[in-house]
C-alpha positions as CSV (number, residue, x, y, z in Angstrom):
1,X,16.0,-17.4,33.4
2,X,13.5,-16.9,30.8
3,X,12.3,-13.5,32.3
4,X,16.0,-12.3,32.0
5,X,16.3,-13.6,28.3
6,X,13.0,-11.6,27.5
7,X,14.3,-8.5,29.1
8,X,17.5,-8.8,27.2
9,X,15.7,-9.4,23.8
10,X,13.4,-6.6,24.4
11,X,16.2,-4.1,25.6
12,X,18.2,-5.2,22.4
13,X,15.0,-4.7,20.3
14,X,14.3,-1.2,21.7
15,X,17.8,0.1,21.4
16,X,18.1,-1.0,17.7
17,X,14.9,0.1,16.4
18,X,14.4,3.5,14.9
19,X,12.0,4.9,17.3
20,X,10.8,7.9,15.2
21,X,9.7,5.5,12.5
22,X,8.0,3.1,15.1
23,X,6.3,6.0,16.7
24,X,5.0,7.1,13.3
25,X,3.5,3.9,12.4
26,X,1.9,3.5,15.8
27,X,0.3,7.1,15.4
28,X,-1.0,5.8,12.0
29,X,-2.4,3.0,13.2
30,X,-4.3,4.3,16.4
31,X,-5.6,7.4,14.0
32,X,-7.0,4.5,11.6
33,X,-8.7,3.0,14.8
34,X,-10.4,6.4,15.7
35,X,-11.3,7.6,12.2
36,X,-12.8,4.0,11.6
37,X,-15.3,4.7,14.5
38,X,-16.0,8.0,13.1
39,X,-16.7,6.8,9.7
40,X,-18.4,3.4,10.1
41,X,-20.7,3.9,13.1
42,X,-23.6,5.5,11.3
43,X,-23.2,3.1,8.3
44,X,-23.4,0.0,10.5
45,X,-26.2,1.3,12.9
46,X,-28.6,3.1,10.4
47,X,-28.0,1.6,7.0
48,X,-27.2,-2.0,7.7
49,X,-29.1,-2.3,10.8
50,X,-26.0,-3.6,12.8
51,X,-24.6,-2.5,16.3
52,X,-22.7,0.8,15.9
53,X,-19.5,-1.0,16.8
54,X,-19.8,-3.6,14.3
55,X,-17.0,-2.3,11.9
56,X,-15.0,-0.7,14.4
57,X,-14.7,-4.1,16.5
58,X,-13.5,-5.8,13.1
59,X,-11.2,-2.9,12.7
60,X,-9.9,-3.0,16.1
61,X,-9.1,-6.8,15.9
62,X,-7.2,-6.4,12.5
63,X,-5.1,-3.6,14.1
64,X,-4.1,-5.6,16.9
65,X,-3.3,-8.6,14.8
66,X,-1.4,-6.0,12.3
67,X,0.4,-4.7,15.2
68,X,1.5,-8.1,16.1
69,X,2.8,-8.7,12.5
70,X,4.7,-5.4,12.6
71,X,6.5,-6.4,15.7
72,X,7.1,-9.7,14.7
73,X,8.5,-8.9,11.3
74,X,10.7,-6.0,12.7
75,X,12.0,-8.2,15.3
76,X,13.4,-11.1,13.0
77,X,17.2,-11.2,12.5
78,X,17.7,-9.3,9.1
79,X,20.0,-11.9,7.7
80,X,17.2,-14.6,8.2
81,X,14.4,-12.2,6.8
82,X,16.5,-11.6,3.6
83,X,16.3,-15.2,2.8
84,X,12.7,-15.4,3.4
85,X,12.0,-12.9,0.8
86,X,11.6,-15.3,-2.2
87,X,9.3,-17.8,-0.3
88,X,7.1,-15.2,0.8
89,X,6.8,-13.6,-2.5
90,X,6.0,-16.9,-4.2
91,X,3.3,-17.7,-1.7
92,X,1.8,-14.4,-2.5
93,X,1.9,-14.4,-6.2
94,X,0.2,-17.9,-6.0
95,X,-2.5,-16.5,-3.9
96,X,-3.0,-13.7,-6.6
97,X,-2.8,-16.3,-9.3
98,X,-5.9,-18.2,-7.8
99,X,-7.9,-14.8,-7.5
100,X,-9.1,-15.4,-11.2
101,X,-9.7,-19.1,-10.6
102,X,-11.6,-19.3,-7.1
103,X,-12.0,-15.5,-6.1
104,X,-15.0,-13.9,-5.2
105,X,-16.7,-11.1,-7.2
106,X,-17.7,-7.8,-5.2
107,X,-19.4,-4.9,-7.3
108,X,-18.0,-6.1,-10.5
109,X,-14.4,-6.9,-9.4
110,X,-12.7,-10.0,-8.7
111,X,-10.0,-9.3,-6.2
112,X,-10.6,-11.5,-3.0
113,X,-10.2,-14.9,-1.8
114,X,-13.0,-16.2,0.3
115,X,-11.4,-17.9,3.6
116,X,-14.9,-18.1,5.4
117,X,-13.6,-16.0,8.3
118,X,-12.7,-13.1,6.3
119,X,-11.9,-12.0,2.7
120,X,-8.4,-11.7,1.6
121,X,-6.8,-9.6,-0.9
122,X,-3.6,-11.0,-2.0
123,X,-2.2,-7.9,-3.7
124,X,-1.9,-6.2,-0.5
125,X,0.3,-8.8,0.8
126,X,2.3,-9.2,-2.4
127,X,3.2,-5.4,-2.9
128,X,6.0,-5.3,-0.3
129,X,7.5,-8.8,-1.2
130,X,7.3,-7.6,-4.8
131,X,9.6,-4.7,-4.3
132,X,12.1,-7.1,-2.1
133,X,12.0,-9.6,-5.2
134,X,12.8,-6.8,-7.7
135,X,15.8,-5.8,-5.3
136,X,16.7,-9.4,-5.1
137,X,16.9,-9.6,-9.0
138,X,18.9,-6.3,-9.3
139,X,21.5,-7.3,-6.6
140,X,22.0,-10.6,-7.8
141,X,25.6,-11.3,-7.9
142,X,25.7,-13.2,-11.3
143,X,23.9,-10.4,-12.9
144,X,25.6,-7.6,-11.3
145,X,27.2,-6.2,-14.4
146,X,24.6,-7.3,-16.5
147,X,21.5,-5.2,-17.9
148,X,19.4,-8.3,-18.4
149,X,18.4,-8.1,-14.8
150,X,16.3,-5.1,-15.7
151,X,14.5,-7.2,-18.3
152,X,13.9,-10.0,-15.7
153,X,12.6,-7.5,-13.1
154,X,10.4,-5.9,-15.9
155,X,9.0,-9.5,-16.8
156,X,8.2,-10.1,-13.3
157,X,6.1,-6.7,-13.2
158,X,4.4,-7.5,-16.4
159,X,3.2,-10.9,-15.0
160,X,1.6,-9.4,-11.9
161,X,0.2,-6.3,-14.0
162,X,-1.5,-8.8,-16.3
163,X,-3.3,-10.5,-13.4
164,X,-4.2,-7.2,-11.7
165,X,-5.9,-5.8,-15.0
166,X,-7.8,-9.0,-15.3
167,X,-9.3,-8.4,-11.9
168,X,-9.7,-5.4,-12.8
169,X,-7.3,-3.4,-10.5
170,X,-6.0,-0.4,-12.1
171,X,-5.1,1.5,-8.9
172,X,-2.7,-1.2,-7.9
173,X,-1.3,-1.5,-11.2
174,X,-0.3,2.1,-11.5
175,X,1.2,1.8,-7.9
176,X,3.3,-1.0,-8.9
177,X,4.4,0.4,-12.1
178,X,5.6,3.6,-10.3
179,X,7.3,1.6,-7.4
180,X,9.1,-0.4,-10.0
181,X,10.2,2.7,-12.0
182,X,11.4,4.2,-8.6
183,X,13.2,1.3,-7.5
184,X,15.2,0.3,-10.9
185,X,15.9,4.1,-11.3
186,X,17.6,4.3,-7.8
187,X,19.6,1.1,-8.7
188,X,21.4,3.1,-11.5
189,X,19.6,2.2,-14.7
190,X,19.5,4.3,-17.8
191,X,16.6,6.4,-18.4
192,X,16.6,5.0,-21.8
193,X,15.9,1.5,-20.5
194,X,13.0,2.7,-18.6
195,X,11.6,4.6,-21.4
196,X,12.0,1.2,-23.8
197,X,10.1,-0.6,-21.1
198,X,7.4,1.8,-20.7
199,X,6.8,1.8,-24.5
200,X,6.6,-1.9,-24.6
201,X,4.2,-1.6,-21.9
202,X,2.1,0.7,-23.7
203,X,2.1,-1.5,-26.8
204,X,0.9,-4.4,-24.7
205,X,-1.7,-2.7,-22.9
206,X,-3.1,-1.2,-26.2
207,X,-3.1,-4.7,-27.7
208,X,-5.2,-5.7,-24.6
209,X,-7.6,-3.0,-25.3
210,X,-8.0,-3.7,-29.0
211,X,-8.2,-7.2,-28.8
212,X,-10.7,-7.5,-25.8
213,X,-12.3,-3.9,-25.5
214,X,-15.3,-5.5,-23.6
215,X,-13.2,-6.6,-20.8
216,X,-10.4,-3.9,-20.6
217,X,-12.1,-1.1,-22.1
218,X,-12.8,0.3,-18.5
219,X,-9.5,1.7,-18.6
220,X,-10.2,4.0,-21.4
221,X,-13.5,5.0,-19.9
222,X,-12.0,6.2,-16.6
223,X,-9.4,8.1,-18.6
224,X,-12.3,9.8,-20.7
225,X,-14.2,10.6,-17.8
226,X,-11.4,11.9,-15.7
227,X,-10.5,14.2,-18.7
228,X,-14.2,15.3,-19.7
229,X,-16.4,14.5,-16.5
230,X,-19.7,15.2,-18.8
231,X,-19.0,11.8,-20.4
232,X,-19.2,9.5,-17.7
233,X,-20.0,9.0,-13.8
234,X,-18.2,11.3,-11.7
235,X,-20.5,11.1,-8.7
236,X,-18.0,9.8,-6.0
237,X,-15.1,11.8,-7.0
238,X,-17.5,15.1,-7.2
239,X,-18.8,14.2,-3.7
240,X,-15.4,13.6,-2.1
241,X,-14.1,17.1,-3.5
242,X,-17.2,18.6,-2.1
243,X,-16.8,17.1,1.1
244,X,-13.2,18.4,1.4
245,X,-14.4,21.9,0.4
246,X,-17.1,22.0,3.0
247,X,-14.8,20.8,5.8
248,X,-12.5,23.8,5.2
249,X,-9.6,24.1,7.9
250,X,-11.5,23.3,11.0
251,X,-14.0,20.6,9.7
252,X,-17.7,20.0,10.3
253,X,-17.4,18.2,13.7
254,X,-17.1,14.6,14.5
255,X,-19.9,12.6,13.0
256,X,-21.4,15.5,11.2
257,X,-19.9,14.7,7.6
258,X,-22.4,13.2,4.9
259,X,-19.8,11.8,2.7
260,X,-19.7,8.7,4.5
261,X,-23.4,8.2,4.2
262,X,-23.6,9.1,0.6
263,X,-20.8,7.3,-1.2
264,X,-20.4,3.5,-1.2
265,X,-17.2,2.3,0.5
266,X,-16.3,5.7,1.6
267,X,-14.5,4.5,4.8
268,X,-12.0,2.6,2.6
269,X,-11.6,4.6,-0.6
270,X,-12.4,8.0,0.5
271,X,-11.2,8.1,4.1
272,X,-9.0,11.2,3.6
273,X,-11.9,13.0,2.3
274,X,-14.1,12.1,5.2
275,X,-11.3,13.1,7.6
276,X,-11.1,16.5,5.7
277,X,-14.9,16.9,5.8
278,X,-15.3,16.4,9.7
279,X,-11.9,17.5,11.2
280,X,-10.6,19.7,8.7
281,X,-7.8,20.0,6.2
282,X,-5.5,20.8,8.9
283,X,-5.8,17.2,10.2
284,X,-5.3,15.9,6.9
285,X,-2.1,17.9,6.2
286,X,-0.8,16.7,9.7
287,X,-1.6,13.0,8.3
288,X,0.1,13.6,5.2
289,X,3.2,15.4,7.2
290,X,3.4,11.9,9.1
291,X,3.8,10.0,6.0
292,X,6.4,12.4,4.5
293,X,8.3,12.3,7.8
294,X,8.4,8.3,7.9
295,X,9.4,8.5,4.2
296,X,12.4,11.2,5.0
297,X,13.6,9.0,7.9
298,X,13.7,5.9,5.8
299,X,15.8,7.7,3.1
300,X,17.9,9.3,5.6
301,X,18.8,5.8,6.9
302,X,19.9,4.6,3.7
303,X,22.9,6.7,3.6
304,X,24.3,4.7,6.8
305,X,23.8,1.3,5.3
306,X,26.3,-0.6,3.6
307,X,24.3,-3.3,2.1
308,X,23.0,-2.6,-1.4
309,X,20.1,-5.0,-0.7
310,X,18.9,-3.2,2.2
311,X,19.5,0.3,0.6
312,X,17.5,-0.4,-2.3
313,X,14.9,-2.1,-0.4
314,X,14.2,0.7,1.6
315,X,14.0,3.2,-1.2
316,X,11.4,0.7,-2.8
317,X,9.3,0.3,0.2
318,X,9.5,4.0,0.8
319,X,8.4,4.7,-2.7
320,X,5.5,2.0,-2.4
321,X,4.5,3.9,0.7
322,X,4.3,7.4,-0.4
323,X,3.0,6.6,-3.9
324,X,0.0,4.8,-2.3
325,X,-0.5,7.7,-0.2
326,X,-0.6,10.3,-2.8
327,X,-2.6,8.1,-4.9
328,X,-5.3,7.9,-2.7
329,X,-5.1,11.7,-1.9
330,X,-5.2,12.5,-5.6
331,X,-8.2,10.5,-6.3
332,X,-10.0,12.0,-3.4
333,X,-9.1,15.6,-4.6
334,X,-10.1,14.7,-8.3
335,X,-6.5,14.9,-9.5
336,X,-6.3,11.4,-10.5
337,X,-9.0,9.1,-12.0
338,X,-10.9,6.8,-9.7
339,X,-8.9,3.8,-8.7
340,X,-10.2,2.4,-5.4
341,X,-7.1,3.0,-3.5
342,X,-7.0,2.5,0.2
343,X,-4.9,4.9,2.4
344,X,-2.3,3.0,4.1
345,X,-2.9,2.2,7.9
346,X,-6.0,4.4,8.2
347,X,-8.8,2.7,5.6
348,X,-10.8,0.2,6.8
349,X,-10.3,-3.3,5.7
350,X,-8.4,-6.3,7.0
351,X,-6.2,-7.0,4.1
352,X,-5.0,-3.5,3.8
353,X,-4.2,-3.3,7.3
354,X,-2.0,-6.5,7.3
355,X,-0.4,-5.4,4.1
356,X,0.6,-2.0,5.7
357,X,1.9,-3.9,8.8
358,X,4.0,-6.0,6.5
359,X,5.4,-2.8,5.0
360,X,6.0,-1.4,8.3
361,X,7.6,-4.3,9.7
362,X,10.1,-4.6,6.7
363,X,10.8,-0.9,7.0
364,X,11.6,-1.2,10.6
365,X,13.7,-4.1,10.2
366,X,15.7,-2.8,7.6
367,X,16.4,0.6,9.6
368,X,17.6,-0.9,12.8
369,X,20.3,1.3,14.1
370,X,22.7,-1.9,14.9
371,X,24.0,-3.5,11.6
372,X,23.1,-7.3,11.7
373,X,26.1,-9.8,11.3
374,X,25.6,-10.4,7.5
375,X,25.5,-6.7,6.8
376,X,28.8,-6.1,8.7
377,X,30.4,-8.7,6.8
378,X,29.4,-7.2,3.7
């Protein structure tokens, strides 16, 4: 009996899920496993005096858990998942609030909570639920014909940005701002409102830089260094760009790259440069194409959805995915200032992987071919 129920549920899940998007995510997860082994084995064995499989084993465990999270979220009934949006956002936001209070500092940044077994970076969990919370505000029935919903969404954005700048985490701040702009723009807001909010944000940021230059002056320093490399430390970005150039189209060969041994945290913040150096720009282009194809499928699916919440959510989640991808690539190619942004699914790190799994699970859930009962009623 139970076996028959399981078979029915699985067949129902398999029939409704968007298989193209699912396979795209699975390919990215398994590529992340492969490149994790390639980029961390020498770091663990030669520099840290650990077994060559130390980082890979941890990445494998997190990948298995992340896959479970993705499948679980994608299998939840959409109507139930929509009700869980705000509670999950509140929990993630509270974890982010705890960071400046009990967070651990690593290399000058306080972004993690120490949970003994592993370190948790709350912003990775918060990002997808932030998009859904914003969409919840924009589609709230009582604010449907009111412009104040954009103000509420902006205030929510500012509250998170303040916490991120305090860590400091400039990259995630830029990512959330870009995703917020994309989401509210798609919802039909006037460009005048976006411009007004942007001016307010610049004024607030300028105030922080003026009042507390010793804490937030790093933002100006990074921008100055980006515009004029001679006035700051560009070691990491220069090495990453050199590695991409040396890799050419075909690459130096597996394990032959030197970037992973010369730049700290290269297996997280500069993974696309490592891939380009060892396997060539062709492989990097293929990876970028997978991200673009997934985003294309998401946007295409939006046209078949009647629920405004799901439509806006998918557009916001797609913008989050694609913006993070291209911020990572932009930093690796010296087109953007150094931000410390991971590449979804491929960079090493438990929080990043689980955050990517949450994002993937939400996308798979909202792109189901069969509409749920609540959507049919709308």
